N, C-alpha and C positions, 0 to 999 in steps of 0.2 A: 342166839338173838337180842339185840341194841332192844332195847329198852328207855323212852322219854323219862326222864320224871317231874319235866319241869320244860314250861316252855317259851321262849323267849330271841330276843337276838344277836344277833354271836356276828364278830366283824373279825373273818382271818386273812391274810395279806397271802398269798400264793402266788409265786408266776407261776409264767402261760403257761408253759410243758408241767406243771405239780397239776394248774388249773382241769387241761386236756385228761392227766392219770386220773384224777378224782372222776371227770367225766365220764371213759372208760372203767372206772369199776360201776359205777353207778348201772351203766346199762349191761354188766353181767346181771347185776343182779337178776335179772328180765329169763336168767339161761338158765335158774336154778328153778323152776316150778314155783307152784303159789307159796309160798316166807313174807311172812308180817311185815317183813320192813319196803315189800312192791311197793307198795302206795305212796309212800314217805320218797325211795327211795327218784320216783319217776316222778313225782314234784317235786325236789331238789334238783334234778334232770333239768326237768323246767326251768328252773332259774337262773339256772347255769345255763342255760343254752342262750341267757338273753345277754350274757356280756361276753364281749368277742374284744 
């Protein structure tokens, strides 16, 4: 499992196809049952959904 060591802002440049892959991967987190990363994944996905 991923573990956050610190909290901060990160800027990452992605192409739209790469962004879509990240979104698809985050949606898969819910398919694996209860995991520690489920809430952070859902939050990040919500933030990414605002980028169109």
